DOKETOR-513873 format. One record per residue (C-alpha): residue in three letters; y, z, x. Coordinates in pm, whole numbers, plus 50000, padded with zeros to 5 digits. Layout:
// DOKETOR-513873
['ALA'; [Y; Z; X]];
...
//
This chain:
// DOKETOR-513873
['MET'; [08627; 18650; 55206]];
['ALA'; [08255; 18619; 55116]];
['VAL'; [08047; 18933; 55052]];
['PHE'; [07677; 18946; 55113]];
['GLY'; [07456; 19232; 54982]];
['SER'; [07651; 19315; 54663]];
['PRO'; [07586; 19350; 54379]];
['VAL'; [07220; 19296; 54492]];
['ALA'; [07119; 19390; 54844]];
['ARG'; [06855; 19192; 55033]];
['GLY'; [06690; 19253; 55366]];
['ASP'; [06858; 18956; 55541]];
['ASP'; [07219; 18986; 55419]];
['ALA'; [07368; 18999; 55777]];
['GLU'; [07151; 18708; 55883]];
['ARG'; [07249; 18490; 55586]];
['ALA'; [07617; 18571; 55638]];
['VAL'; [07606; 18461; 56005]];
['ARG'; [07405; 18144; 55915]];
['ALA'; [07663; 18055; 55650]];
['ALA'; [07945; 18107; 55902]];
['LEU'; [07776; 17891; 56163]];
['ALA'; [07744; 17608; 55909]];
['ILE'; [08114; 17597; 55831]];
['PRO'; [08251; 17443; 56159]];
['ARG'; [08038; 17135; 56106]];
['ILE'; [08189; 17089; 55766]];
['ILE'; [08543; 17132; 55908]];
['GLU'; [08460; 16870; 56170]];
['GLN'; [08359; 16625; 55893]];
['LEU'; [08669; 16696; 55696]];
['ASN'; [08892; 16636; 56009]];
['ALA'; [08700; 16314; 56080]];
['SER'; [08785; 16169; 55739]];
['SER'; [09132; 16322; 55696]];
['PRO'; [09461; 16153; 55797]];
['HIS'; [09573; 16490; 55916]];
['PRO'; [09280; 16607; 56145]];
['ASP'; [09432; 16939; 56244]];
['LEU'; [09245; 17187; 56025]];
['GLU'; [09129; 17493; 56219]];
['ILE'; [08919; 17786; 56105]];
['HIS'; [08872; 18134; 56254]];
['MET'; [08572; 18331; 56132]];
['ALA'; [08408; 18676; 56169]];
['VAL'; [08119; 18866; 56021]];
['ASN'; [08093; 19243; 56007]];
['THR'; [07831; 19466; 55855]];
['GLY'; [07860; 19819; 55714]];
['GLU'; [07914; 20034; 55414]];
['ALA'; [08201; 19960; 55173]];
['VAL'; [08335; 20071; 54841]];
['VAL'; [08245; 19796; 54592]];
['THR'; [08363; 19779; 54234]];
['ILE'; [08288; 19510; 53983]];
['ASP'; [08560; 19425; 53730]];
['PRO'; [08381; 19467; 53390]];
['GLY'; [08645; 19254; 53217]];
['SER'; [08577; 18947; 53435]];
['PRO'; [08319; 18695; 53307]];
['ASP'; [08218; 18632; 53666]];
['GLY'; [08197; 19006; 53757]];
['ASP'; [08473; 18985; 54021]];
['LEU'; [08404; 19206; 54325]];
['LEU'; [08658; 19439; 54475]];
['VAL'; [08549; 19546; 54823]];
['ALA'; [08728; 19796; 55040]];
['GLY'; [08656; 20007; 55342]];
['ASP'; [08656; 20005; 55721]];
['VAL'; [08394; 19732; 55732]];
['VAL'; [08645; 19493; 55563]];
['ASN'; [08933; 19593; 55788]];
['THR'; [08723; 19548; 56101]];
['ALA'; [08611; 19203; 55986]];
['SER'; [08973; 19109; 55941]];
['ARG'; [09061; 19225; 56294]];
['LEU'; [08768; 19034; 56439]];
['GLN'; [08863; 18720; 56249]];
['GLY'; [09214; 18738; 56387]];
['ALA'; [09075; 18745; 56742]];
['ALA'; [08815; 18465; 56687]];
['PRO'; [08882; 18137; 56872]];
['PRO'; [08911; 17827; 56652]];
['GLY'; [08573; 17711; 56523]];
['ARG'; [08385; 18016; 56660]];
['VAL'; [08222; 18310; 56481]];
['LEU'; [08284; 18663; 56606]];
['ILE'; [08042; 18931; 56486]];
['GLY'; [08059; 19311; 56501]];
['GLU'; [07814; 19549; 56656]];
['GLU'; [07609; 19622; 56340]];
['THR'; [07587; 19249; 56261]];
['PHE'; [07464; 19186; 56621]];
['ARG'; [07194; 19451; 56590]];
['ALA'; [07077; 19322; 56254]];
['THR'; [07057; 18962; 56370]];
['ARG'; [06972; 18971; 56740]];
['ARG'; [06610; 18856; 56688]];
['VAL'; [06709; 18550; 56482]];
['ILE'; [07059; 18456; 56607]];
['ARG'; [07153; 18391; 56963]];
['SER'; [07476; 18567; 57040]];
['GLU'; [07678; 18628; 57354]];
['PRO'; [07902; 18930; 57427]];
['VAL'; [08278; 18882; 57456]];
['PRO'; [08552; 19124; 57564]];
['ALA'; [08604; 19405; 57312]];
['VAL'; [08885; 19342; 57059]];
['ALA'; [09185; 19574; 57069]];
['ALA'; [09291; 19624; 56708]];
['LYS'; [09566; 19803; 56532]];
['GLY'; [09458; 20132; 56376]];
['LYS'; [09150; 20158; 56604]];
['ARG'; [09139; 20419; 56875]];
['GLU'; [08885; 20224; 57078]];
['PRO'; [08852; 19844; 57118]];
['ILE'; [08596; 19686; 56880]];
['PRO'; [08273; 19563; 57049]];
['ALA'; [08222; 19195; 56968]];
['TRP'; [07982; 18901; 57020]];
['VAL'; [08021; 18532; 56952]];
['ALA'; [07736; 18388; 56743]];
['ILE'; [07599; 18068; 56907]];
['GLU'; [07302; 17939; 56707]];
['ALA'; [07001; 18034; 56498]];
['LEU'; [06684; 18087; 56693]];
['VAL'; [06436; 18036; 56408]];
['PRO'; [06451; 17878; 56061]];
['LEU'; [06559; 18113; 55776]];
['ALA'; [06207; 18138; 55625]];
['VAL'; [06052; 18259; 55950]];
['ARG'; [06038; 18631; 56000]];
['PRO'; [05986; 18698; 56368]];
['ALA'; [05817; 19013; 56476]];
['GLN'; [06031; 19314; 56545]];
['MET'; [05916; 19342; 56909]];
['PRO'; [05785; 19098; 57166]];
['PHE'; [05408; 19089; 57178]];
['VAL'; [05319; 19205; 57525]];
['GLY'; [05036; 19362; 57718]];
['ARG'; [04752; 19239; 57494]];
['ASP'; [04637; 18915; 57652]];
['GLY'; [04281; 19041; 57720]];
['GLU'; [04227; 19164; 57361]];
['SER'; [04385; 18856; 57204]];
['GLY'; [04168; 18630; 57419]];
['LEU'; [03851; 18807; 57317]];
['VAL'; [03929; 18788; 56944]];
['ARG'; [04017; 18415; 56976]];
['ASP'; [03687; 18345; 57159]];
['ILE'; [03489; 18520; 56880]];
['TRP'; [03680; 18320; 56619]];
['SER'; [03606; 17990; 56794]];
['ARG'; [03234; 18070; 56809]];
['ALA'; [03221; 18188; 56448]];
['VAL'; [03389; 17869; 56326]];
['ALA'; [03185; 17632; 56551]];
['GLU'; [02850; 17796; 56460]];
['ARG'; [02942; 17889; 56101]];
['ARG'; [02817; 18238; 56173]];
['PRO'; [03005; 18544; 56046]];
['HIS'; [03120; 18809; 56293]];
['LEU'; [03254; 19165; 56250]];
['VAL'; [03529; 19263; 56490]];
['THR'; [03648; 19627; 56486]];
['ILE'; [03966; 19732; 56664]];
['LEU'; [04005; 20104; 56712]];
['GLY'; [04325; 20271; 56818]];
['GLU'; [04568; 20556; 56746]];
['ALA'; [04858; 20529; 56506]];
['GLY'; [05122; 20289; 56626]];
['ILE'; [04920; 20144; 56912]];
['GLY'; [04949; 19787; 56782]];
['LYS'; [04638; 19715; 56582]];
['THR'; [04823; 19548; 56293]];
['ARG'; [05050; 19356; 56524]];
['LEU'; [04748; 19214; 56705]];
['ALA'; [04593; 19123; 56369]];
['GLU'; [04920; 18954; 56258]];
['GLU'; [04947; 18744; 56576]];
['PHE'; [04579; 18639; 56539]];
['SER'; [04631; 18563; 56169]];
['PHE'; [04926; 18339; 56254]];
['ASP'; [04707; 18145; 56502]];
['VAL'; [04432; 18106; 56241]];
['LYS'; [04672; 17956; 55985]];
['GLU'; [04832; 17733; 56249]];
['THR'; [04492; 17577; 56320]];
['GLY'; [04414; 17513; 55956]];
['GLY'; [04225; 17828; 55866]];
['GLN'; [04301; 18081; 55595]];
['ALA'; [04370; 18452; 55636]];
['PHE'; [04370; 18745; 55390]];
['HIS'; [04506; 19089; 55460]];
['VAL'; [04384; 19389; 55257]];
['ARG'; [04436; 19758; 55322]];
['GLU'; [04251; 20078; 55238]];
['LEU'; [04447; 20347; 55058]];
['PRO'; [04428; 20712; 55155]];
['TYR'; [04101; 20864; 55037]];
['GLU'; [04243; 21054; 54742]];
['GLN'; [04419; 20746; 54596]];
['SER'; [04105; 20524; 54571]];
['SER'; [03782; 20536; 54377]];
['GLY'; [03589; 20294; 54591]];
['TYR'; [03584; 19927; 54712]];
['GLU'; [03968; 19933; 54732]];
['THR'; [03996; 19654; 54989]];
['PHE'; [03753; 19417; 54819]];
['VAL'; [03928; 19469; 54490]];
['GLN'; [04254; 19366; 54659]];
['LEU'; [04082; 19053; 54795]];
['VAL'; [03952; 18948; 54460]];
['HIS'; [04293; 19016; 54301]];
['GLU'; [04480; 18818; 54570]];
['VAL'; [04252; 18515; 54546]];
['ALA'; [04258; 18517; 54162]];
['GLY'; [04625; 18606; 54127]];
['ILE'; [04550; 18920; 53933]];
['PHE'; [04824; 19190; 53903]];
['GLU'; [04750; 19557; 53853]];
['SER'; [04982; 19532; 53549]];
['ASP'; [04778; 19251; 53388]];
['PRO'; [04609; 19343; 53057]];
['ASN'; [04232; 19333; 53083]];
['PRO'; [04186; 19000; 52893]];
['VAL'; [04443; 18833; 53126]];
['ALA'; [04273; 18974; 53435]];
['MET'; [03933; 18854; 53320]];
['ALA'; [04065; 18504; 53237]];
['LYS'; [04219; 18478; 53588]];
['LEU'; [03898; 18596; 53748]];
['GLU'; [03686; 18339; 53555]];
['ALA'; [03929; 18060; 53649]];
['SER'; [03920; 18164; 54018]];
['LEU'; [03535; 18182; 54027]];
['ASP'; [03515; 17847; 53854]];
['HIS'; [03735; 17700; 54129]];
['LEU'; [03506; 17848; 54393]];
['GLY'; [03201; 17708; 54221]];
['LEU'; [03073; 18049; 54106]];
['ALA'; [03091; 18010; 53730]];
['ASP'; [02752; 18179; 53673]];
['PRO'; [02799; 18427; 53385]];
['ALA'; [02581; 18693; 53553]];
['LEU'; [02786; 18658; 53872]];
['VAL'; [03109; 18675; 53684]];
['GLN'; [02996; 18996; 53516]];
['LEU'; [02910; 19153; 53853]];
['LEU'; [03234; 19047; 54021]];
['SER'; [03430; 19179; 53729]];
['VAL'; [03355; 19522; 53882]];
['PHE'; [03599; 19429; 54157]];
['ALA'; [03854; 19308; 53897]];
['ARG'; [03834; 19660; 53745]];
['THR'; [03790; 19551; 53388]];
['PRO'; [03673; 19841; 53168]];
['GLU'; [03348; 19671; 53051]];
['ALA'; [03239; 19594; 53407]];
['VAL'; [02911; 19761; 53500]];
['ALA'; [02661; 19676; 53776]];
['ASP'; [02288; 19726; 53717]];
['ASP'; [02235; 19821; 54079]];
['ARG'; [02427; 19827; 54403]];
['ARG'; [02211; 19562; 54569]];
['SER'; [02308; 19304; 54298]];
['LEU'; [02675; 19405; 54337]];
['PHE'; [02667; 19353; 54715]];
['GLU'; [02480; 19023; 54673]];
['ALA'; [02754; 18900; 54440]];
['ALA'; [03021; 19002; 54700]];
['ARG'; [02823; 18812; 54966]];
['ARG'; [02813; 18492; 54758]];
['TYR'; [03189; 18538; 54690]];
['VAL'; [03291; 18544; 55054]];
['GLU'; [03055; 18261; 55142]];
['ALA'; [03218; 18046; 54868]];
['LEU'; [03564; 18153; 54990]];
['ALA'; [03486; 18034; 55342]];
['SER'; [03288; 17726; 55243]];
['THR'; [03553; 17474; 55335]];
['THR'; [03753; 17627; 55616]];
['GLY'; [03750; 17902; 55875]];
['THR'; [03839; 18231; 55703]];
['LEU'; [03977; 18555; 55840]];
['ILE'; [03967; 18877; 55631]];
['VAL'; [04158; 19168; 55782]];
['PHE'; [04067; 19516; 55654]];
['GLU'; [04344; 19758; 55747]];
['ASP'; [04320; 20142; 55767]];
['VAL'; [03937; 20136; 55740]];
['HIS'; [03930; 20501; 55861]];
['TRP'; [04039; 20588; 55505]];
['ALA'; [03764; 20389; 55339]];
['HIS'; [03500; 20535; 55110]];
['PRO'; [03136; 20523; 55229]];
['SER'; [03057; 20251; 54977]];
['THR'; [03339; 20033; 55114]];
['LEU'; [03205; 20082; 55464]];
['ASP'; [02859; 19983; 55341]];
['LEU'; [03001; 19678; 55170]];
['ILE'; [03186; 19558; 55481]];
['THR'; [02876; 19592; 55700]];
['SER'; [02664; 19434; 55434]];
['LEU'; [02891; 19129; 55416]];
['ALA'; [02902; 19095; 55795]];
['GLY'; [02523; 19126; 55824]];
['ARG'; [02409; 18920; 55531]];
['ALA'; [02660; 18635; 55490]];
['ARG'; [02512; 18299; 55596]];
['ASP'; [02645; 17956; 55694]];
['ALA'; [03009; 18066; 55669]];
['PRO'; [03281; 18034; 55935]];
['ILE'; [03422; 18379; 55871]];
['VAL'; [03549; 18678; 56082]];
['PHE'; [03580; 19023; 55932]];
['LEU'; [03850; 19209; 56129]];
['ALA'; [03845; 19585; 56067]];
['LEU'; [04141; 19798; 56194]];
['ALA'; [04085; 20168; 56219]];
['ARG'; [04178; 20483; 56396]];
['PRO'; [03908; 20640; 56616]];
['GLU'; [03821; 20884; 56334]];
['LEU'; [03609; 20597; 56190]];
['LEU'; [03341; 20674; 56441]];
['ASP'; [03335; 21035; 56318]];
['LEU'; [03240; 20896; 55977]];
['ARG'; [03007; 20629; 56104]];
['PRO'; [02904; 20694; 56465]];
['ALA'; [02681; 20381; 56455]];
['TRP'; [02942; 20159; 56298]];
['GLY'; [02852; 19794; 56354]];
['GLY'; [02563; 19888; 56580]];
['GLY'; [02289; 19739; 56362]];
['LEU'; [02451; 19398; 56330]];
['SER'; [02363; 19102; 56547]];
['SER'; [02722; 18973; 56538]];
['SER'; [02951; 19271; 56587]];
['THR'; [03214; 19356; 56839]];
['THR'; [03410; 19681; 56869]];
['MET'; [03706; 19723; 57099]];
['ARG'; [03945; 20011; 57160]];
['LEU'; [04310; 19929; 57187]];
['GLU'; [04451; 20138; 57469]];
['PRO'; [04824; 20225; 57535]];
['LEU'; [05031; 19946; 57692]];
['PRO'; [05012; 19915; 58067]];
['ALA'; [05311; 20080; 58243]];
['ALA'; [05471; 19744; 58337]];
['SER'; [05455; 19615; 57978]];
['ALA'; [05584; 19941; 57829]];
['HIS'; [05878; 19943; 58071]];
['TRP'; [05957; 19579; 58000]];
['LEU'; [05943; 19643; 57625]];
['ALA'; [06166; 19952; 57644]];
['ALA'; [06414; 19776; 57871]];
['GLY'; [06430; 19473; 57631]];
['LEU'; [06504; 19700; 57332]];
['VAL'; [06780; 19915; 57487]];
['GLY'; [06941; 19641; 57708]];
['GLU'; [07111; 19729; 58031]];
['GLU'; [07027; 20098; 58023]];
['PRO'; [06755; 20148; 58287]];
['GLU'; [06778; 20526; 58272]];
['ILE'; [06728; 20535; 57894]];
['ALA'; [06447; 20280; 57914]];
['GLN'; [06263; 20493; 58171]];
['ARG'; [06294; 20807; 57954]];
['ILE'; [06161; 20612; 57653]];
['GLU'; [05878; 20477; 57852]];
['LEU'; [05764; 20819; 57973]];
['ALA'; [05800; 20987; 57630]];
['ALA'; [05625; 20713; 57436]];
['SER'; [05314; 20705; 57660]];
['GLY'; [05257; 20333; 57609]];
['ASN'; [05264; 20342; 57227]];
['PRO'; [05458; 20032; 57108]];
['LEU'; [05566; 20193; 56780]];
['PHE'; [05695; 20501; 56954]];
['ILE'; [05884; 20285; 57204]];
['GLU'; [06050; 20093; 56923]];
['GLU'; [06136; 20404; 56722]];
['MET'; [06282; 20590; 57016]];
['ALA'; [06486; 20282; 57117]];
['ALA'; [06622; 20264; 56763]];
['TRP'; [06698; 20633; 56761]];
['MET'; [06899; 20598; 57086]];
['LEU'; [07079; 20279; 56980]];
['GLU'; [07187; 20433; 56649]];
['ARG'; [07355; 20706; 56855]];
['ASP'; [07504; 20463; 57112]];
['GLY'; [07294; 20630; 57381]];
['THR'; [07519; 20939; 57377]];
['ASP'; [07237; 21195; 57312]];
['ASP'; [07135; 21378; 57622]];
['GLU'; [06796; 21476; 57489]];
['LEU'; [06524; 21233; 57382]];
['PRO'; [06278; 21364; 57122]];
['THR'; [05952; 21458; 57290]];
['THR'; [05737; 21375; 56987]];
['VAL'; [05763; 21085; 56747]];
['ARG'; [05744; 21321; 56451]];
['ALA'; [06057; 21500; 56572]];
['MET'; [06222; 21163; 56639]];
['ILE'; [06139; 21032; 56287]];
['ALA'; [06269; 21354; 56133]];
['ALA'; [06596; 21313; 56327]];
['ARG'; [06631; 20956; 56197]];
['LEU'; [06571; 21068; 55838]];
['ASP'; [06824; 21350; 55874]];
['ALA'; [07084; 21098; 55989]];
['LEU'; [07052; 20884; 55677]];
['PRO'; [07313; 20885; 55405]];
['ARG'; [07211; 21127; 55135]];
['GLU'; [07117; 20862; 54872]];
['GLU'; [06904; 20668; 55115]];
['ARG'; [06729; 20982; 55231]];
['ASP'; [06658; 21083; 54873]];
['VAL'; [06502; 20746; 54804]];
['VAL'; [06282; 20780; 55115]];
['PHE'; [06168; 21121; 54985]];
['ASP'; [06091; 20976; 54641]];
['ALA'; [05902; 20682; 54788]];
['SER'; [05690; 20919; 55010]];
['VAL'; [05563; 21085; 54698]];
['VAL'; [05445; 20757; 54554]];
['GLY'; [05257; 20676; 54881]];
['LYS'; [05261; 20456; 55185]];
['VAL'; [05275; 20161; 54934]];
['PHE'; [05530; 20203; 54659]];
['TRP'; [05724; 20003; 54395]];
['ALA'; [06080; 19996; 54273]];
['GLY'; [05980; 20088; 53915]];
['PRO'; [05859; 20443; 53991]];
['LEU'; [06158; 20510; 54209]];
['ALA'; [06396; 20405; 53930]];
['SER'; [06219; 20654; 53697]];
['LEU'; [06262; 20930; 53951]];
['ARG'; [06633; 20876; 54000]];
['PRO'; [06807; 20746; 53679]];
['ASP'; [07176; 20680; 53720]];
['GLN'; [07183; 20771; 54088]];
['GLY'; [07329; 20468; 54255]];
['ASP'; [07212; 20114; 54312]];
['LEU'; [06848; 20132; 54400]];
['ASP'; [06837; 19765; 54516]];
['GLU'; [07125; 19830; 54758]];
['ILE'; [06960; 20148; 54894]];
['LEU'; [06622; 19979; 54942]];
['GLY'; [06798; 19691; 55117]];
['SER'; [06968; 19929; 55349]];
['LEU'; [06644; 20110; 55428]];
['GLU'; [06479; 19774; 55499]];
['ARG'; [06764; 19679; 55733]];
['ARG'; [06713; 20009; 55911]];
['ASP'; [06344; 19902; 55943]];
['LEU'; [06212; 20219; 55776]];
['ILE'; [06043; 20022; 55498]];
['ARG'; [05938; 19660; 55440]];
['MET'; [05927; 19459; 55127]];
['GLU'; [05589; 19284; 55085]];
['ARG'; [05574; 18910; 55008]];
['ALA'; [05334; 18970; 54715]];
['SER'; [05312; 19267; 54473]];
['ALA'; [05016; 19420; 54297]];
['VAL'; [05243; 19484; 53996]];
['GLU'; [05381; 19181; 53828]];
['GLY'; [05758; 19178; 53796]];
['ASP'; [05808; 19469; 54036]];
['ARG'; [05882; 19459; 54407]];
['GLU'; [05627; 19622; 54636]];
['TYR'; [05729; 19801; 54953]];
['THR'; [05547; 19982; 55233]];
['PHE'; [05663; 20236; 55484]];
['ARG'; [05673; 20064; 55820]];
['HIS'; [05436; 20332; 55944]];
['MET'; [05241; 20608; 55780]];
['LEU'; [05401; 20865; 56003]];
['ILE'; [05741; 20793; 55850]];
['ARG'; [05596; 20863; 55510]];
['ASP'; [05420; 21179; 55629]];
['VAL'; [05734; 21324; 55786]];
['ALA'; [05943; 21248; 55477]];
['TYR'; [05680; 21400; 55249]];
['ALA'; [05652; 21715; 55450]];
['THR'; [06031; 21762; 55436]];
['ILE'; [06040; 21792; 55054]];
['PRO'; [06038; 22147; 54916]];
['ARG'; [05716; 22232; 54729]];
['ARG'; [05882; 22271; 54392]];
['ALA'; [06073; 21943; 54422]];
['ARG'; [05750; 21773; 54542]];
['ARG'; [05567; 21883; 54222]];
['GLU'; [05845; 21758; 54002]];
['ARG'; [05836; 21418; 54170]];
['HIS'; [05457; 21390; 54146]];
['GLU'; [05473; 21462; 53770]];
['ALA'; [05740; 21196; 53723]];
['VAL'; [05527; 20941; 53912]];
['ALA'; [05218; 21029; 53714]];
['ARG'; [05400; 20987; 53382]];
['TYR'; [05539; 20651; 53496]];
['VAL'; [05191; 20522; 53597]];
['GLU'; [05046; 20639; 53262]];
['GLU'; [05314; 20448; 53071]];
['ALA'; [05308; 20139; 53292]];
['ALA'; [04933; 20085; 53340]];
['PRO'; [04756; 19883; 53072]];
['ASP'; [04432; 20063; 53162]];
['THR'; [04472; 20408; 53300]];
['ALA'; [04101; 20427; 53380]];
['ALA'; [04150; 20163; 53654]];
['VAL'; [04400; 20388; 53831]];
['ALA'; [04233; 20722; 53742]];
['ALA'; [04197; 20832; 54103]];
['ILE'; [04565; 20776; 54169]];
['LEU'; [04663; 20967; 53849]];
['ALA'; [04429; 21256; 53943]];
['TYR'; [04597; 21280; 54280]];
['HIS'; [04950; 21296; 54133]];
['TRP'; [04864; 21540; 53852]];
['ARG'; [04687; 21763; 54105]];
['GLU'; [04988; 21768; 54339]];
['ALA'; [05210; 21825; 54032]];
['GLY'; [05028; 22148; 53967]];
['ASP'; [04848; 22039; 53654]];
['PRO'; [04474; 22079; 53729]];
['GLU'; [04363; 22010; 53370]];
['ARG'; [04506; 21658; 53368]];
['ALA'; [04376; 21604; 53721]];
['VAL'; [04021; 21701; 53620]];
['THR'; [04035; 21461; 53323]];
['TYR'; [04118; 21170; 53549]];
['LEU'; [03878; 21279; 53829]];
['LEU'; [03593; 21259; 53579]];
['VAL'; [03702; 20915; 53459]];
['ALA'; [03724; 20795; 53818]];
['ALA'; [03378; 20947; 53898]];
['GLU'; [03220; 20767; 53598]];
['ARG'; [03365; 20435; 53707]];
['ALA'; [03242; 20497; 54059]];
['GLU'; [02888; 20553; 53923]];
['GLN'; [02911; 20230; 53717]];
['ALA'; [02985; 20047; 54047]];
['TRP'; [02697; 20226; 54226]];
['ALA'; [02952; 20395; 54451]];
['TYR'; [02756; 20725; 54434]];
['PRO'; [02902; 20894; 54744]];
['GLU'; [03250; 20849; 54594]];
['ALA'; [03127; 20978; 54254]];
['VAL'; [02985; 21292; 54422]];
['ALA'; [03317; 21356; 54606]];
['LEU'; [03516; 21307; 54284]];
['TYR'; [03288; 21550; 54090]];
['GLU'; [03328; 21801; 54372]];
['ASP'; [03705; 21766; 54359]];
['ALA'; [03693; 21830; 53983]];
['LEU'; [03480; 22140; 54036]];
['GLY'; [03727; 22266; 54289]];
['LEU'; [03999; 22262; 54021]];
['ILE'; [03799; 22433; 53744]];
['PRO'; [03787; 22813; 53718]];
['ARG'; [03450; 22978; 53797]];
['ASP'; [03402; 23106; 53444]];
['ASP'; [03467; 22767; 53286]];
['ASP'; [03170; 22634; 53082]];
['ARG'; [03225; 22278; 53208]];
['ARG'; [03116; 22363; 53559]];
['ARG'; [02744; 22337; 53467]];
['SER'; [02761; 21991; 53318]];
['ILE'; [02986; 21856; 53588]];
['GLY'; [02764; 22009; 53860]];
['LEU'; [02463; 21845; 53699]];
['ARG'; [02637; 21503; 53698]];
['ARG'; [02723; 21553; 54061]];
['THR'; [02362; 21631; 54145]];
['VAL'; [02228; 21325; 53960]];
['ALA'; [02483; 21107; 54137]];
['GLY'; [02364; 21244; 54473]];
['ILE'; [01997; 21188; 54386]];
['ARG'; [02071; 20829; 54280]];
['HIS'; [02248; 20768; 54605]];
['GLU'; [01945; 20898; 54801]];
['HIS'; [01711; 20673; 54604]];
['THR'; [01936; 20372; 54666]];
['VAL'; [01941; 20438; 55040]];
['MET'; [01562; 20480; 55040]];
['GLU'; [01507; 20156; 54854]];
['GLU'; [01737; 19966; 55095]];
['GLU'; [01561; 20115; 55400]];
['GLN'; [01226; 20011; 55253]];
['LEU'; [01350; 19659; 55188]];
['LYS'; [01473; 19639; 55549]];
['ARG'; [01133; 19748; 55681]];
['LEU'; [00955; 19494; 55462]];
['ALA'; [01191; 19223; 55582]];
['ALA'; [01132; 19323; 55944]];
['ASP'; [00751; 19319; 55893]];
['GLY'; [00776; 18976; 55729]];
['SER'; [00980; 18832; 56020]];
['ALA'; [00737; 18983; 56269]];
//
């Protein structure tokens, strides 16, 4: 017996187990071909589920003792397997159906089982192990995909940047469209970068561009400042941007404490030269996700890059909910190369085809899912998973995705549900380290995270912003929101305090994450600590000429300070000065635009 997923769980344990089993018959054939007694037969089965696992502490190899129904069922399936074939159980089939081709076989009658065991025979792998296929087929988006590809072709051929904005409600498929397009870009020799905006209260400005600079330079959030600066200088030297003045400006985006920009115009000019150098040798795609959460300064920077970059085959792809147009009604309107499209719900035929493909031969259930999901791909997938996990026995389908997600969370084992709650406090993006600090000696965190990943509630990222720690994201913000709202207020405060203390201890420079610390201390019910970090974040925003963000941070601080507190006057004055500086900056930029227009005329 071979055990996958213990003592360390991974997201692809079932897949690796089936792949290993499929490789064994070929080895048996080779043995029989070279043996004087070619009569060796092997019967194999793979089953997936929860088990009681103990490790013998006295064994130098850490021998595993595994017991439970999952083992007994595997044994029954193995006994029914034909020679040289691999039978798999229902959970294994569900976990591998997108990467392993399997065919159903008659259910296996087994001793001790009231009902026959559903079974499939694994035939072959559909994709290489390293390839992670999408969770759902990509359907109903031919028109949108074709438009984006046409824009890309023109941008590369003419070496002229273009801003593409895709608007759509949560779960409508913005990220999936970007992933498919990104795959095409890389397949044709281009390069693609994906950065995402954090919720407003967890960022102090320029979040996405900071992530871009960090990814290109290989900078981790946990890097000490001298290490981060050395990585930045090496990266800029590689890009041909080893100008000391430019290095100093771009260090603002590396978030080193000594980084200060003389004015916003110089900072944006440095960013323009950076992306031009990044795209100097090949077509480049930069995807900005969740732009509806971006600070005004980040929105200004994106439009500045799209409007001012020259001689660069680059496409800026901004993904946002429609609320972006509430913040910027004229978003992209002043640019000569800008396209905005709204991603609508899937057409009825595509939605029905998708639902039917997910639930199999259950047309009635597929139709109910199609009607309830209203063409939203995420809702279709979530509702299908909800039904499949209950074997289609529930008479009522949740009418809202929030109720459906809550039902899925309620059905989780207690330890897994607690980890989801803890992770929701950290945010949509979270790391294993803070979770471990929240739940000492409460089970195997790796195993629980692996199970949550198999359930497709969370996903482990390929790269992490914290060196030596694994980074995860909730598969959708709604999952995080529902989990967070479920936590009682008192428990929520305790978790926020634990996260804040962990970040303070782990971060080499707390000023770089001041906005995040302010958020957690505020939610922990400690306004004094929150105000301290809000002021630090506001000062750093001013240093980066992100004056609207500084004003908002000062206002947040004022909102936490009692009316009779003497600090209100000085903080109010700093807020006013930041607002005046922002107005002057905007006036100067408008004057420069008019002068440029007069000169061209």
